[in-house]
C-alpha positions, 0 to 999 in steps of 0.5 A: 485361281479364277473360278475358285470362288464360284466353285467353293460357292457351289459346294458350300451352298448345299453342304449341310441342306440335308433336310430333304430325303428324296425328290418327288420330281426332277429338279433343276435350280439355276443360281446367278453367281456374281464374283469379283472376277465376273458374273457366272451361273450355277445349274444344279440338275438332281434327279436322285442321290445318284444322279446329280449334275452341276454346271459351273460357268463365268465370265472368267472361265474359259470353259464350263466346268462340270461336277457329276455324281453317278452312283457312289462316284463323283467325277470332275468334267472339263470338255471331254476330260473326265477324272475321278475326284475320289482318286484325286481326294485320295491322291491329295491326302497322300501328299499331305495337301488335303484340306483336312485339319485346316478348317477353322471353327467360326464363332456362332452367327447371330441372326436378326428377322428384319421383319420383311419378305422377299420373293426370289424365283417364285418363292416367298422367303424371310430376310435375315440380316447378320454380321461376320468378321465385322462385315454386314450381310443380308440373307433370305431363306425360303421354304421349298423342298424341291430346292432342298433336294437339289441342294441335297444333291450338291451334299453328295457330291461335297462329300466324295470330295472331302478333304479338297474343299476350303472352309467358308462361313457360308457353310455355317449360313446353310447349317442354320438354314437346314435347322430352319428347314429353309434354303438359301434363295439370296445372299447379298448380291453374290448368289441369287436363285434365277429359276427352279423347275421340275421338268424331266431331266433326260438321261443323257444329261448324266452321261459321261463324255469319255471314260475317266482318266488316270491321275498323274503327269499330264493328266493331272496337271491339266485337270488342275488348270481346268478346274481353276479357269486356266 
């Protein structure tokens, strides 16, 4: 379970940032993740909605985990093992272990504009404060279409993993960010955008290291261990 939190954060960072329809250039966004089980990074590479890659690494993980969207397929990659997330989602649903039906509605979050600004990775954003479940939080939102395009890539991955991702208050934060035509730059000290660039992404970045394996037996067990950082 060591990498569960960083994986959840990865999905929820972009789960509703759907304001950007397309990127005018390749986009690579790198976030620093500070979790209880160690620091990590999340690198999002977005060429278009059919070519998206998210690399996740942390001190607690024994290896890097990758999620990749190619066309209408999303793959989980651990080492050279490739699994089709659509198949896993269907299998989990058939076993009654999907996330559907378990999501709880959150009370509306009330944001307070502090009047302060903060520049993160060269992007100027507004600083907001809010309270969620009695805990105070600070959020920085900035306007950047390229970052929103990168987040849209994560949205595409989340769609294909429907029913498997636990709910979290960050999803509501991202909904509000979308309504403000903004993107998340920082959330407390948990998430921080480190860099954003539009350098050309090599086609080889989206090559699968092997053919997707079929679920079942040792293959499924190995995938679940890999995704949980064990």
